[in-house]
C-alpha positions in Angstrom: -2.3 -6.1 0.6 -3.5 -3.2 -3.0 -2.9 -0.4 -3.1 -3.9 3.0 -3.3 -4.8 4.2 -6.6 -6.5 6.1 -5.9 -4.4 7.4 -2.4 -1.1 7.5 -4.3 -2.3 9.6 -7.3 -3.8 12.2 -4.5 0.3 11.8 -3.3 1.8 12.5 -6.0 0.0 15.7 -6.5 -0.1 16.7 -4.5 3.7 17.2 -3.5 4.3 17.9 -7.8 2.1 21.3 -7.0 4.4 21.5 -4.2 7.9 20.6 -6.7 7.1 20.0 -10.4 10.0 18.6 -10.2 10.5 15.4 -7.9 11.6 12.7 -8.6 10.3 8.4 -8.1 11.2 8.3 -4.9 10.1 11.0 -3.0 6.7 11.0 -5.0 6.9 7.5 -3.7 7.7 8.2 -0.2 4.7 10.9 0.2 2.9 8.3 -1.0 3.8 5.6 1.4 4.9 3.3 -0.6 8.8 2.0 -1.4 9.6 2.9 -5.3 9.5 -0.7 -6.8 5.9 -1.6 -5.0 5.3 2.4 -7.3 6.8 2.2 -10.7 4.9 -1.8 -10.8 1.8 0.4 -11.2 3.5 3.4 -13.4 6.1 2.5 -15.4 8.3 6.4 -14.9 7.1 9.3 -15.0 5.1 9.6 -17.8 3.0 7.4 -17.2 2.2 7.9 -13.8 2.2 12.2 -15.2 -0.5 10.7 -18.0 -2.4 8.7 -15.2 -2.6 12.5 -13.2 -3.8 13.7 -15.8 -6.8 10.6 -16.4 -7.5 11.7 -11.9 -7.7 15.2 -13.3 -9.4 15.5 -15.6 -12.5 12.6 -13.3 -12.1 15.0 -10.9 -13.3 18.1 -12.2 -16.2 16.7 -14.1 -17.6 15.4 -11.7 -17.3 18.7 -10.3 -18.8 20.4 -13.1 -21.7 17.2 -12.0 -21.6 18.2 -8.7 -22.2 22.3 -9.2 -25.2 21.8 -11.5 -23.3 24.4 -14.1 -27.4 24.5 -16.1 -29.4 24.8 -12.3 -30.0 28.8 -11.7 -28.3 32.1 -12.9 -24.5 31.3 -14.8 -22.8 33.0 -11.5 -24.7 31.8 -8.7 -23.6 28.7 -11.0 -19.6 30.3 -11.8 -19.5 30.2 -7.8 -20.8 26.8 -7.1 -17.9 26.0 -9.9 -15.7 27.2 -8.2 -16.6 25.4 -4.1 -16.7 22.3 -6.1 -13.6 22.4 -7.9 -11.7 23.3 -4.7 -10.5 19.8 -3.7 -9.2 19.2 -7.6 -7.6 22.8 -7.7 -3.7 22.1 -7.1 -3.7 18.8 -9.4 -5.2 20.6 -12.5 -2.6 23.7 -11.4 -0.5 21.9 -11.8 -1.8 19.6 -14.7 -1.5 23.4 -16.7 1.0 23.5 -16.0 2.6 20.1 -17.1 4.1 20.9 -20.9 4.7 16.7 -22.3 0.9 17.0 -22.1 0.3 19.2 -24.7 2.9 18.8 -26.4 4.2 16.3 -29.8 0.4 16.5 -31.2 -2.0 15.1 -28.6 -4.1 16.4 -26.9 -6.7 14.0 -24.1 -9.8 15.1 -25.1 -10.7 14.8 -21.8 -9.8 18.6 -21.4 -11.6 20.3 -24.5 -14.7 18.6 -22.8 -13.9 20.4 -19.8 -13.0 23.4 -21.5 -16.5 22.9 -24.1 -18.7 22.3 -20.6 -16.7 26.0 -18.4 -17.5 28.1 -22.6 -20.7 27.2 -22.2 -21.0 28.0 -19.0 -20.0 31.5 -19.9 -21.2 31.8 -23.4 -25.1 31.1 -21.1 -24.2 34.4 -18.8 -23.0 36.5 -21.3 -26.5 35.6 -23.6 -28.4 35.4 -20.4 -26.5 39.9 -19.7 -24.6 38.5 -17.0 -21.4 38.5 -18.3 -19.4 41.4 -20.0 -19.5 40.3 -24.0 -16.8 42.3 -25.3 -14.3 39.5 -24.2 -14.0 35.7 -25.3 -16.8 32.8 -23.6 -13.1 31.2 -24.3 -11.5 33.7 -22.3 -13.2 33.5 -19.9 -12.8 29.9 -19.4 -8.7 30.6 -19.5 -8.9 33.1 -16.4 -11.2 31.1 -14.5 -8.2 27.9 -14.9 -5.5 31.1 -14.6 -7.3 31.9 -11.0 -8.0 28.9 -9.3 -4.3 27.7 -10.2 -3.0 30.5 -8.4 -5.2 30.5 -6.0 -4.1 27.0 -5.8 -0.4 28.0 -5.4 -0.7 30.7 -3.0 -3.1 29.5 -0.2 0.3 25.8 0.1 2.4 29.1 -0.1 0.6 30.4 2.9 -0.5 33.9 1.1 -3.9 33.3 1.3 -6.6 31.6 3.9 -8.7 28.2 1.9 -11.2 29.6 3.3 -11.1 33.0 1.9 -10.0 31.3 -1.4 -13.6 30.3 -3.3 -14.5 33.3 -2.8 -11.8 35.0 -3.2 -11.5 33.6 -7.4 -15.7 33.9 -7.6 -15.7 38.4 -6.4 -12.6 38.5 -8.3 -13.7 36.8 -11.9 -17.2 38.1 -11.6 -16.3 41.4 -11.0 -14.2 41.8 -14.6 -16.7 39.4 -15.9 -19.7 41.2 -14.7 -21.3 44.2 -17.5 -21.3 47.5 -16.6 -25.2 49.0 -16.1 -23.9 52.5 -16.0 -24.1 54.0 -19.6 
């Protein structure tokens, strides 16, 4: 029987987003496979984390594609991005805090590509007059990541209903980035 790598990565991400220090044994159990099987496919925790990174980057890129970031006005595109990113938010929350991915000078180029796409969306919103210009597009990108990660954790902890999350993220972020029309 072939290993369903996608399912293993999904289960590992779900566990690690709740308990970042989970052991390989615990990850194997969560995925419904033996530790030996897990080690055959991922030589160790570092290899698993790197595979999760590739998985998260790919899934977030797919969410961006599905959100059609270049269509419509920037606030609507941002809402679509938040909606499409929901299923990968917990993985991203884990990866954003996984220090080993950002140490030693070698950072996966996929992160830069994702950042570039989101930052372009915020810049477009600024140029269209929808978003504040006193906050950099790079900062707004980081704020989006932070809200997505915090939201995923809040849902996991039962403090926020999953059905309310996307609306809550979008409205908090957009309420803070909208340019005031009052003078």
